[in-house]
N, C-alpha and C positions, 0 to 999 in steps of 0.2 A: 374432293368432297370428304373423303374419308380422313385426310390429313387435318382438316378444319375441325372435325369431331374430336379427334385425339388432342388437338391443340386446346380445345375448350375443356376437355376432361382434365388435362394437365393443369390449366389455369385454375380450374375449380378446386382441385386437390391442393395446389399451392396456397391458395386463399384461405381454405379451411384450416390449414396447418399454421397460418400466421396467428400470432397471439398479440392481443392489444395491450397485455400487461407487460411492464418493464421488468427485466430481470434484476433481482436485487441480491447483494452479497452481505451477509452479516459476518462480523468477527468479534468474538468476545462475548461478554455478558449482555443480555438484552434488557432494556428499560431500566437503566441505572438511575435516571432521574426520579422515578417513582420510588425506587428502594432508598435513594439518598434521603427522601423526606421521612422514611420510617425509622432512620438511625437517630438515636438520641445520645448526645454527649454525657458522659458519666453515668449512663443508665445501661446502655446496650453493651454486652460483653462479646468476647471473641467467638464463642460458640453460636450466639444468636446472629452474629454477622455471617458466619459460615452457613448457617441454616437458611438465612434470608438471601444472601447473594451467591454463596458458594465459595469455593477456595479461591484465593487471589490469583490474578493473572500474573503478577510478579511480586515478589517480596524484595525489599531492599537489601542490598549486600551490606551496607554499612549500618543500618538500623533494623533489626529483625521485626520490630514492632510497627514498621511502616509498610502498608500493603497498597497495591495498586490494582484497580480493576479498569479494563479497557472495553469500550464499546465502539464499533465502527460499522456504519452502514453506507454501502455504495450502491448506486443504481446506474443503469446504462442511460446515456443521455437521449440519444435518437439513432435512428437508422443511419442517417447521414453522417454521423460522427464516427462510423465504423467501429463501434464497440468501445469508445472512450468512456470511462466511468466517471461519475461525479460523487464526491463525498457528500451525503445528505446529513449524516450525524457522526460526530467524532467526540466522544465523551471519555474522560479519564477521571475516575474516583480516586482520591487519595485519602487513606485512613491511617490514623496514628493511634496506636494503643499505649496505655500506660503500663507499668510494671505489674499491676494486678490483672491485666487483660481487658480493662474497661476502654471504651472509645474515648480518647482524649481530644481528638481534632478530626474534622472531616472537611474535605474540599472537592468540589466538582468542577472541572474544567471542560468547556464545550468548544465547538468549532471556532467560535469568535475568539477564543484565547490562544489559537495556533499562530505561531510566527512563521511569516514568509521569509526565507533566507534568499537574499540576493547576492549573486556572485559576480565578480568583476569579469567583464567580457573583453577587456583589452588583451592584445597579444603583444609578445615581444618579437621585434624584428630582428633578423640575423644581421651580423656585421660583415660577413664575408659573402663573396659572390660565388655562384656555382658555374659561371659561364667562362671560365679560363681554360686553357690548353691542358694543364697539369690535371685538373679535375676530371676533364673529359678522358684522358689516358688512363687514369686510375679507375674511373667508374667502368669503363670498358673492360679492363683487366678483371675487376671485382665481378662483373657479369659473367665472364668466361669462367672464373674460378667456381662461382656458385651454379653454373649451369650443370644439369645432370649429365653424367658420363654416358657415352653411347656404348652400346654392347658391340664389341668388335668380334667378328666371326671369321 
């Protein structure tokens, strides 16, 4: 009877600690879509962009006036997926500035613009066989050579 009481207390504590909210993971700047609408071409300057969005996530190595802002939001799918996360939001804001520091071009890429890369799954078969006598002899010698040496006392 005492065991059943402890069991009910343990189950009660376990249920209380369970959360109904899914764990989410943010990376980069939040709400780029709303900030994208506030940027005006040939009006907004570099300082206003930094004040509005913040410093860029990445600056281009080839063009110092090209800035990239990244936003990624991942959430856990379900308990049965064992912690696998799903990408809910994946935005990249590309900003190009002119020589005077004014906004020349802006572009927002979202999750629908992502490319799925498919890799070839074909494998190449070997042309030689591993089941001949010479291969067996050399493989046994290789195993003896690679085996750890025994301590002789």
